Structures are given as structure tokens and as C-alpha cells.
N, C-alpha and C positions, 0 to 999 in steps of 0.2 A: 197397635200401631206397626207399620212394615219396618224393616230392616233401614231401608233409604230414609223414611220419614225420622226414625230414632236418630240416625246419624245426623241428619239435617238440624234437628232440634238442640242435639249435643254441641254441634259446631256454633249454632248461634247464640247459645247459652255461653259457650266458652269465650266468643268474642265479646259479648256483652260484659261478661264479668271482667275480662282481660282489660278492657277500655276503662270500666269504672274503676278497678283498682289502680290502674295506672293514673288516674285522676288525683289520687290522694296526696301524692308528692306535690302537686300543684297548688295545694293549699298552703304548703309552707314555700320557702325560697325556690325560684326556678331552676330546673336542673341544668339549663345553660345560661350564659350572658352574652352580649354583644356589646364588641368595642366599635366605635367609628372613627375612622381615619380620613381626613381630606389633606391631600398632599399637592401642593403647588410648588411653583418656583418664582417668588417674588422680583428676584433679580439674579444675575449670572452668578453661578458658584454657591447658590443657596437653595435648600429645601426647606419650605415651612410645612410641619405637620400639625394639623389641629386635630386633637385625640378627644374623644367622647367617653368616659370610663363610667361604669356603675359606681356611685359614690360609696355606698355601704361594702361593697366587695373591694374597693380600692383601699379604704382604710383599715380594713381586716388584714388583707393580704401586705400592704406597704407596712404595716406597724409590726406584722409578724417576722416579715422579712428582714426589717431593718432593726428589729428588737427595740422599737419606739412605743413603749407602754403609754406615755402620755397620749400619742396620736390616737391610739385605740380610745382611750378614755374620752378625750375631748370630741374626737369624731362621732364617736357613738352617741354620746350625749346630744349633739346637735342634729344627729339624724333621728334620734327618739322624739326631738323636740320638733322636727319638721321645719326647722330654721334655716332657709338658703343661705342667708348672710353668715349664721354661726358656722355653716358646713364650710363654706369657702374660705372663712378666717382659720377655721382648725387646719385646713389644707395648707394655707399660706403659711401658719406658724411651724409647720413641719414640711415646708416644702423640700428640703434637703432629703428627708427620707422618702417622700412621695416621688419627687424625680427621680431619685436613685433606683427605685423599684421598677418604674416604667420603663426608664432607659436600658436597664440590664435586660428588658424583655422585648423590647420595640427598638428597631434600629433601621437606618438607611446605609446602603453601601453603594459606592461608586467606582467602578473599575476594580472591584474586589478590595476596595480600601473603605474601612469603616469610617463614617462622617460622625464628627464628635458634635452631641447636642447641647443646646442651652436653653433653659426657659425663657420665654419671652412673655412677659406680663403676669399679672396674677390669676388665681384660679377663678372661675366662675360656676355657676351651679343653673342647670335647666331640668325640665321634667321631660324624660322619654318614656312612653310606655307606663306611665303612672309612678314611676320611680325616679329619685333624683340621679343626674350624671354630672360627674365633673369634667369640665373643660380644661384641658391643658394645651398650650401651644408650645412646640418646639421648634427652634430654628437649627438646622444642620448645615454648616459650611461644608461643600463638597467640592473635590477637584473637577473639572471639566469631565464630562462623560457622556459616551453616546446612549447610556442605558442606566437605570438605577435599580437596585434590588431592595425589596422592602422585607422585613423579617418581623414576625409578631409571635410572642410566646406567652403572652398576658393571659393569667388565670388558666386552669386553677393551679394553686400551688399547695403547700403544706397545710393550708387550712381547709381543704377539702371542702369548700364551701359550695362549688359548682362542680358539675361533672364535665363540663367543656365550654368554651369561648369562641364565637365567631369572631373575626375581625373584619368587618366590611370596610374596604377601602376605595375611595374614588380618588383619580389622581390627574393631573395635568401636567406633565413633564416631558422632557425630552422631544418636544413636538409631538407628543401622544397624549391622548386623553383616553381615559377607561376606567375600569373599577375590577376589583378583585375580592374573593371571600378567602380568608384564611382560616386555619383550625389547626389541632394538634397534627394531622395527618399531613396537611399542607401548610406549612409555617412561613413559606415564603413565594414570592413571586417577582418577576422582571418586567420592567416596563416593556419589554419586547415579547410579552406573552402573546400567543396565538389567539386569534377569534374563538376556534374550538375550545381552547383552555378556559377564556372567560365565560363562554356560553355554559359550559359543564359546571363550572364552579357556582353560577347563580341558579342554575336549574338545581343542582344538588341543595343548594341553601334554601330555595322555596319548597322543596320535598320534606327536608329535614324540619323546616319551619313547620308545616301542617302536622307532621307525624308527631313532634314534640309540642304541639299547640292542642292541647286536649280538648279545649274548649271548643274549637272549631271541628274536630273531630265529631264530638257529641253533638253538636248542632247538625251535622251531616246524618248521624244516626238517627237523630229525631226526625228528620225528612224521611229517611227509608223506612223507619217504623211506621210512619204516617200514610206511606204510599202503598195502595193495592195493585197497583198497574204499572208496568214499565213506562207507560206514556207519562203517568203523574211524576215519578222520580226524576225522568228524563226532563221534563218541564221545570220542576222543582230546582233542579240542580243547575240548569240552563239559566234560569232566572236568577239565582243566587250569584253564579258566575258573572253574567253580563252585569250585575248590580255591584259586585266588589271590583270589577274591572274598571268600571266607570271612576269609582272614588281613587282607585289605584292612580289612574291617569291624571285626575284633577290634584290628587295630593303631590304627585310627580312634578305638575306644573306650577305648583304654590298657589292654586286657586281655592284650596280647601283646608283649612287648618282647625282641626277640632281638638279640644284639651284631651288627653287620655282619660283624665277624671271624668269625663262624660262618656267616652267611647267604651272603656272597659265595662262599666256596670251595665249599659245598654246590651253589650254582647252577652254578658252572663244573662240578662233579662230574655234576651232572644231565645236562648237556648230553652230556658223555663217554659216560654210561651208556645214555641212550636211542639215541644215534646208534650206539654199540657193540653194543647188543643186535640191531640189524638186521644188522651186519657178522657177529655171531657166527651168527645164523640162516642168512646166505648161506654161510657157512664149513662150517657143520653139513650142509647139503644138497648142497654142492659142486656135482657136474655136474648135480644135479636142482634147482638154486636157482631157476631160472625157473619151477618147478612149486610154488613156495612158496605156501600158502594159510592165510591167518590165520582164516578162517571156520569155525566148527564148527557143532555141532548143539545148542549150550547156549542159554542165555537170550540174546536179542538176537544170535542167531547167532554168538557168541564162544564159543571153546574156552577151556581152561584158561589155556593161554598168552594168549589175548586178553584174558582177566580179569586175569591177573597183570600184563600191561602197562598196563591200566588203572589198577590199583592204585599202580604204580610213579608213573605220570604224575600221579596224584592227589596222592601224597605230594611229589613235586617241586613241584608247583604251589602247594601251601602254602607253601613255601619262597619260590618266585618271588614270591608275593603280598607277602612281607615286604619284598622287594627293589624291588617296585613302590611299595609304601606308603611307603619310606624317601625316595623322589623328592620326597614333599610335606612331607617333615619333620615328621611325626606326633609332636607332643609335648604335645599338649592333649587330655587324656582327657574323654570326654563332650561333645566340641565338634561340635555337630551341623551348623554352619556348614561346618566343616572335612571333616565326614563327606560333605556333599552335594557339596563340591567334589572329594572323592576318588571318589565314585561316577561323576561327570561324567567325571573322569580316565580312570575305568575303561572308560566307555563308547567314548572314544577310543582306548583300547588294544585294545578288541575289534573296533573297526572295521577299524584297520589288520590285525589277526589274520586276521580274516576274508576281507579284500581279498588277503593273501598266498596263503592256502588257496585261494580262487577262481582265482587266477592261475596258480599252481604246480602244483596237484595234477592238473588236467585235462590239462596238458602230460605230466606223468609217466604219467598213466593211458593218455594216446593212445599214448605211445612203448612202454608195456609190451604195449599190444594189439598194435599193428602191428609192433613189432621186440622181442619179449621179451627177447633177448640184450642188445640196446642200452638198453633200459630197466634191466635188472640192473646194467649198467655204470654208468649214470647215477645210480642211487639208491646203489651202492656207493661211487662217487665222492664224492657229496654227504656219505654217513655218515661216509667215512674223514676228509675234510677237517674236518668238524664235530666229530668224536672227537678228532682232534689237537688242535684249537684248544681244546676244553673241556680236555683234559688239561693243556696248556700253562697256561691260565689257573688251573686248580686249583692247580698247583704254585707259581705266581706268587702266589698270593693266600695260601696257607698260608704260604708264606717271607716275605710281606709285601715282594715285589719290586716 
């Protein structure tokens, strides 16, 4: 094996191992959490903030911060039981601790003066991305101001339950409407933020969502492993992109609403199916596996199997789009501000997706060209690892583990 081929094989193997190892923590609690904040001004001198916070993380953090052990006990029992009514009741019973924790870390400022928050109504529970979220409404009486500043330092805390938290904010204040994405490096923003600042925030959020969303990366690797020609991966990636962009827009317009309990298992199954497809073709050809050719004489040089693969990828892309859209908590039909943010978020996703293809596919193509058997083993190893991981996630998500 030539020096170049050996290096290509080593790099491909390293990429595959790194990706699969990074998938292991996804079997436990996620690395990051997302807080959703919707800010409006229902009347002059008031800012209303509707916050969506991951329930189990909120219980652990608030109980630890406020030294409220009963909150931890009752909240955890309600979470383990999967009972939304009991979850809301646990938060209401310890509202002082929960609100104190949240308001110390989330705030609204007008003309440099902090607005004093007050809880409005009881807690409610809803499902986002397959996990319970607590909804809390805070009312902030604020002095007249030309602009408001919003600050969020919610999670992680001393509990070290998550590595980082994104706070996705949509607002309609000060005769301005827009959106922002806050994190530990950028914990605040002003309603006077520029277009460029808003674009960069959601572009970065989309890129980071794909990089930390290991299931979507594995799906992409399965597509790359099963493609022998540049045309194939381009058509597959384009089909996937078009499909999830469609559901992005439909979800943003409030025209599609599929429960995450259905979406998440199908995403896991799609990973296993696409990777398993390549393994099945290798098994079917056996000793002639290195001679596999996906290109035929049909339209776009694809044969029947190629077109079938594209159709499957497109269908699964529709489902992945629902998974991407849920990351921004789409719950405002016909919100063009949120639609714009979602499209920029999508650009970030596509940039990372294209980068992965540019890095991985040429290495596999070089390996297949120089050493067909080594290339066969490399794609087979990637497909096997991805397929197993997809099946594990599918079972876990169906059973709610």
C-alpha cells in the first residue's frame, strides 16, 4: 500500500472512530440544553417573558442552588413517573425556589436599570424533542426605554449536568422584532442588535447543532460510505437538504406538527437503514463487492437502485427536518421573524454538512481507487458502526430509555 493510501486509510479510520466514540455520551443526557424565551410587551411599561426550561435540569439545578431537597425528591419522582401533572405540581409547590433560581440568571434591563420580575400564573409542562419542558411566565415592570437588554446565564451550574446551554430568544419589543441566541460566551443582547449580529448568532447555532447532533452526522457518514461517485453523494446530499428544508419551512409556518416521540425513533431508524443498505449490497456481492457500481444508464446516470436510494434519503430527510426545526422550538405559526432565524440556522447546518463531505468523501474515494479492498473494509466498518448505533438509539427511543 502506498504512503498516500496508508495515510488516507488512517485518516478515514480516525474520523470514523472519533465520530463513533463521540456518540457514546449521547446515550446519556445530552451535552447541551436549550432554553426558549419569548419576550413581548403586552402593555406600556411591561415586558412579558415566556420561558421554556428542560424540566429535569431545572429541578436539579434549582434544588441544588436553593438548598431545597424536597424539590429534588418530589421533582425527580414526578420525572421518573413521566406524569406531567405531578411535574407541574412539584414546581408549583416549590415555586419560590424555582423562580429565585431562574430570576438570578435570567433578566431584563431597561436604560441600565434591572426590571424586577414577578411570576404570572402556574407552571405548565410540554414536550420538546422528547423531553418535558417547564413553562414559566415572568412579568417585568420596566421604565420607558428605547431599547431593552436581555441576559441569560441559565445552566450549567454546580450540578455539572450539562456542558453548555443555548438560550433561543424571540422578541417583539421597542417597535422591533427579532431573535437572538445566547450562550456562555455571549450571555446578553440588546434589542438594537444589528442584522449581522443576528445572522451570525443563528448561523453559529445551526453549525453547532449539527456538530453536537451526532445522529445527523452519522446519517451523513452513512450516505458518504454508500456513495462511490461524487455525483452520487452530491445528489444524495441535495435530496436530503431539499427534504429537510421543506419540513423546516412547514414547521415554521405551523403547518406541520409531529410529536418528537415519533420523529426521534424514525431518525434513529433512518441512520440504521441507510448504513445497513450499504452493508446489504456488500453482502450480496460478496467476493465481487469491490466491483459495486451504483451508476447506471438512467436519468442522471442512476439506475433503479440509485433512484430508490434517493427516494429513501428524501423521505428520511423530511423527518430529519422536523428534528432540526424542534431545536428552535417552533411554536409560533406564521412568525416570519422566526422563519428568517430558522433559514439562517439551516445555512449553518448546510455549511457543516458540506464541510464533512469535502473532508471525508475525497479520502474514501482515494482509498477506493488506490486500494479497493482497504476502501471496502473502511466503508464497511463505518457502515457497521453507524448501523449498530442507529439500532441502539431506535430501541432506546421507542422504549423511552
